[in-house]
N, C-alpha and C positions, 0 to 999 in steps of 0.2 A: 556750637549748634550740634545737637545730637543728629544721628542719621534719620530718626523718625521726624524730627523737626524739619530736617532738610527735605524729606519726602513730602511733608505737608506743604512746604513753601514751593516746591517744584510743581506739585499738583495745582496749586493756586496759579502759578505762572503759566502752566499749560492752558488753563481756562482763560487767562488774560491775553496770551500771545497767539493762541491757536496755531501751533506748529504744523507744517505740511509734511505728512509722512507718506512716502511712496512705497508701495508694497508689491513686490513680485512674489505671489503666494499661490497656494494650490486652489483648485477649483472649488473644493468643499469649504474653503475658508473665506471667500470673497465677501459675502454679505455680512457675516458676523464680524470680520475684521473691520470693515468700514463702520459698522454700527458701534462697535466698542471704541474705536478711535473718536467717533463723533461724540459718544457719551462722555468720554474723558475730557473732551474739549479740543481735540486735534482735528485736522482736515485730511482725509484720506484721498489717495489716488492709486489706480490699480492697473494702468496699462502695461502690457508686455510687448507692445509693438516696437521692434528694433529701431524703426525710423524715428520714433519720438521719445523713447524711454530716456535717452540721455538728457533731453531738454527738461523732462519732468523731474529727473533726479537733481539736475543742477539748480532747479528752482525750488527744491524741497529743503526741509530742515532735517530730515532723517530718511533712511532707506532700510527696508526689510528685504532680505533675500531668504525665501523659504523654498526648500527643495521638494515640497510635497508632490507637485505635478511637473515632471521633467519631460515636457514635450519639446519639439524642435523650436517652437516660438520662444518659450521661456529660456531654453538653453542659450539661444542667441542673445536674448535680452539681458541675461544675467551678466555676461561679460561686459557689455556696453554700460550697464547700470553701475557696476562696481568701479569701472574705470572713471566714469563721470563723478561718482561720489568721491573717489580719491583725489581727482583733479580739483573739485570744488570744495574739498575739506568738509564734506557732509558725513556725519557719523552713520555707519551702516552696521546692521546686525545680521548674523548668519544663523539660521535655524535649519540644521542638517537633517530634516525629517526623513526617517526610514533609511538613513545611510547604513544601517545594520542589515538591511534586506537586499542590497544590490551592490555589486562590485563597482558598477559605473557610478552610482550615487556616492559610494564611499570615496572613490578616486576624486570626484569633483569636490566633495566636501573637504577633503584634505588639501586640494589645490586652493580652494577659496580661503581656508583657514590660514594658508601661507601668505595671503594678500592683506593681512593685518586688519581684519574686521574690528570694529570698536568693541563689540560684544558677541560672543558665541553662546547660544543657549541650546543645550542638548539634554535628553534624558540619559539615564545610566547606560542603556544599551548603545545609544548613539555615541556617547562619550567614549565608551570602551573602544569602539571602532576607530574614532579619531585619534585616540591615544596610541593605539597600535600603529597607525599609519605614520604618526609623528615620532614614535619611539619614546613616549613619555609615560610616567607611571601614575601621575596624579593630576587633578585639576590645577593645582598650583604650578606644577611643572609645565602643563599645557599653556597656562597663561604667560609664564615667563618666556617659554620658547617662541610663542607666536606674537607676543606684545599685545595681547588682547585681554579682555575680562572674560573669564569663563563662568558660565552659569550652568550648573548641573541640577536640573529640576527633578523633583520627586516629592514624596511625602514630606521631606525636609529639603528645602532648596539650599544649595551651597553656591556661594558667590565668592570669587577670588580674583585678584589681579596679580597673583604670584607672591605677593607680600602680605596683603591683608586678606582676611577671610571672614565671612559672615554666614550664619545659618538662619534661614527664615522658616519658621514653623507654621505660619499662617496658611490657610487653604481649606478646601472641603473635598470630600471624596467624590462628589458628583462632577468635579472638574475633569475627571478622567472618563466620564460616562456620556459626554456630549461632544459631537464632532467639532473639531477646529478650535476649541477653547484655548488649547496651548499655543496654537499657531497665532491666533488673534492676540493672545497675551504677550507674545514677543513683539507684536506691533505696538501694543501699549507701552512696553518697555522702550521701544524706539522713540516714543513721544517724550518720555522722561530723558532719554539721552539727547534729544534735540534741544532741550532746555538746559539741562545740567551739563556743564562742560567737563565734569569729572565722571568718566564712564563707570568706575566702580560704584560710586554713590548713586548714579543713575540706575544701575542694574539692581542694587539693593532696593531702591525706592520703587522701581517698577514691579519687582516681585512682591514687595510688601503690599502695594496697592492692589494687585491682582488677588493676592491671598486674602486680604481683608474683605474685598468685594465678594470673593467666592464664599466666605463664611456668612456674610450677610445674605447673599442670594440663597445659600443652602437652607437657611432657617425659614425662608419663604416658599420653598419649593416642595412639590410632591414627588418629583422625579426628574430625569434628565431633560425632558421637553420643557417643562416650566423653568428649570434651572437656567437654561441658556437665555431665556427672556428676562428672568429676574437678575441675571448677572449684568446685562446691559443697563437695567434700571439702577442696580447697586453702584455701578461705576458712575452713572450720571449723578447720583446723590452723594457720592463719596466725598468726605471732607477731612480736614486735618484732625478734627476732634476724634473721628472714628479711627483714624490711623494711630493716634496716640493712645487711645483706650485699648485697642486690640492688638497692637504690635507685639510679636514674640520673636525677637531677634537676639541671637547670641554670637 
C-alpha cells in the first residue's frame, strides 16, 4: 500500500470511527479547530480545566498540546493532560507555537519534547529553537533523539522519524494568511494519528490531507476570510480520489 493509499484509507476510517480528539489550544484556534475536526469526521473536546482534563484525555483517542496561549489555566492543564495520555497510551501531538518568541515558552517546549510526544509539528523558526535546546542539527537528529516524529512545516513540509523522510509539496499560500489554520491543522493530524498506529504514516497522511484541502479551498477563495470557510468545506468533502489525484510527495 502506498502512503497515499494509506492516507485515503485512514481518512475513510476517521469518518467511520469518529475518533475523539482533545485539544488544549490557543484562544484564537478554538472554533476553527473544532470545525475542522468535525469536518474531517472526528469529535473535538476543548476543556483546559485541571479538574477534568485528565478524564477527557483518558477517554479520548488523541491529544493536541498547543502552546499558543500560555495562561496559568493551560499551563496547569498541560502537565495533567500529557501524563494522562502517557498512562492511557493515547497518542499526543505537540505544537510549540511561538517558542521562538519567549524563553519561558522555549523551555516548556523543550521539556515537553523530552516527554516523547507522538508527533511534534513546528515551523522553521520554532524548530531551530527546539533543535538548539536539544543540541541537534536536523529534523532527523531531533526525531532520533526524542523518539518522536518531527514535522517541520513550511512551503514544503518535511516529515521524518529519524530513519524515513518525506517531503509534502501540497498546500496553498492563503494557509499562512488566516489565523489558526496551522494550529487546527495539527489537530487534524491528531485525528490521523488516532486511527493509524504508525505515527510517521499518520503524520504524512495528515499533512497531505491538509495540503490538498488547502489547494481546493484556495481555488474557491477570494482572500483569507473566504479561505478559512472554504477550507472547512474542502475537508468535509475530501476523499481518497482527491488525495490520489493531487498528492505531491517525495
